[in-house]
N, C-alpha and C positions, 0 to 999 in steps of 0.2 A: 400640149394644149395651153392656150392662153388662159388668164385668169377667169374670164367670163365663162369659158367652156368648162373649166374646172369647177366653178361655183354652181353651174347647172348640173353637171354630172353628179355632184354631191347631193343635190335635191332628189335625185333619183335613186340613191344607195338604199334607203329604207323601203321605199315602195317596190322596188325590183326584188329585194330579200323576201318581202311578203309575197309577192307574186311567185318567185320561184319556191318558196316554201309550201305554197298551196298546189303546186303541180301534182306531187305525188299523191297526196289525198284526194284530189278531184280525179285523177285517173283510176285510182282504186275504187271510188264509188261508181265511176262510169262502167268499169267491167265487173262490178259485182252484181248480186242479185237483189239490189236495193229497190225501194219502191220507185215507181215512174216518176213521182214528184221530186224525190231526192236526186234521181238521175237527171232530170231536168234542170235542177239548180247546179248541178255539177257541170252539165254542159254550158249553161250560161256563164259559170265561173271560168271555164275554159276559155270562152271567147273573150272574157274581161282580162284574164291573165295574157293572152296573146296580143290583145289590143294594148296592154301596158308595155309589152316588150317592143312592139311596133312603135308606139309613141315615143319611147325612149330613144329608140334608133333614128326615128325621123327628126326628133328634136336635136340630137347631138349631130347628126349630119348637117342640120340647118345652121348650127352655131360654130361648128368647127370651121378654123380657118384652113386646115389642110385635110379635107375629106378623104382622099385616098389613104392618108396615113391613119386617119381615124378608123377605117374599115380594115386595114391591115392590122392595127393594135387591138381590134375587138371582133375577132372572126366568130366567137361564140354568139355574141348579140346577133350579128348577121345571120347566122346559121338558125338560131331559134325563130327569127322572124320568117326567113325563107322556107324552112323545113318543117316547123311543128304543125302547120295544117295538114300535111300528109301523114304524119306520125300520130297526131292525137285526135284527129277528126275523122274517123273512119270512113263517114260518108263521102269524103273527098275522093278516096281512093275506090271504095266499092260500098255498095249498100249493105246493110247489116242482115 
């Protein structure tokens, strides 16, 4: 990566760690017998988390000089963006 891409990637480090750290608690609340309000907050946070990962991937692809290389070096980022809707948003696969 060039210096500009590295600088932008470093700016995403802390927000992405926070987003990743929120995934498990959000999923626990979504699958628990929590109140409808708390589950709605968890659902909204789930979308925020997914959007954060999507934003990072799109931004890094847009600033990367070698997009195919970025994709190959960051398969987890790509997998999170492509597959988490199916895994964490049950209504995408089937209704509850």
